[in-house]
N, C-alpha and C positions, 0 to 999 in steps of 0.2 A: 214641048220639052224633050230633051235628049235622054238617050239610054244611059248616059254618064251620071246624071244627076240621080238617078236610081239605084245606083251600084252601090252596095253597102260598103264596098272597100274605100270608096271616095269620101267617105264620113269624115266630118272633122273632128269628131270624137277619137278614132283611131290614132291620130298622131298625139294624145295626151300621153305622158309618161305612168307607165305603172306602178301603183303602190309600193309593190315590192321593191321595184329601183331605187325609189325613196329611202327607204328603209336600210338598204344596201349602203345609200350614200350617207345616212347617218353614222354608220361603223367606221368612217372614213379616218376619223380622228383615232379612234382605237386601233385600228390598223396599222398607222402611222407611228404610234407610240410604241404598239407592242415590236415592230422592227426596229427600232431603235434600241429599247431595253434587251431585246434577242442578242442585238449585236454588242452590247456592253457585256451580258453575260458569257458570250462566247468568247470576247477577246480578254474577259477577266480569266476564264478557265485556263486559256491559253497561254496567259502570261503566268499563272500559278504553275502550269505544268512546265514550262522552258524556263522560269525564273528570270523574266524580263518584267521590268516595273510598268510603264505606260504603252509601250510599243502597239500590243495586238489589242489591248483596249480600245485606244483612240483610232486604229484602222478598223476593225470591226464597227466601231460605233459609226464610222465614217462610211462605211458600206451597208450598215441597217438604214442611216438617215438617207441614201441614195436609194437604197431600196424602197423604203417608204415613199419618198417623193413618187418614184416610178409607178408604184401600185396605187396610189390616191390620184397621180394624173390619168391612169388607165380606166379607173371608176367615174371619175368626172368626165372623161372624153365620151364616155357611153351617154352620159345626161346631157351634154352639149348637142348630140347630133339631134335631139327630138324637138327642142325649142327653136333651132334655127329653121325646120321645116315649118313649123307652124308660123314664125315672123314672115317667110316666104307669102304664105297663103294670105296673111292679113295686107300685105302690100298690094296686093292685085285686086 
């Protein structure tokens, strides 16, 4: 046997995602929704302040949508790294 088989760092269990990361992924929907709602609220407040009707509401809602997508993408990209390593281990 080689020393690499005895190394605890090469253990296949170390490639599994941590449970805390799974709970963070569960919050992705609420993060996305809160970004859109925050965009609507800021847009509504700016519309009331400057006496414009839907301009800031729609613009800030669009920015909230884009920001929500970016945050969810960042969360899910962290989860994608771990399963790819595990798939590579199973092929060989």
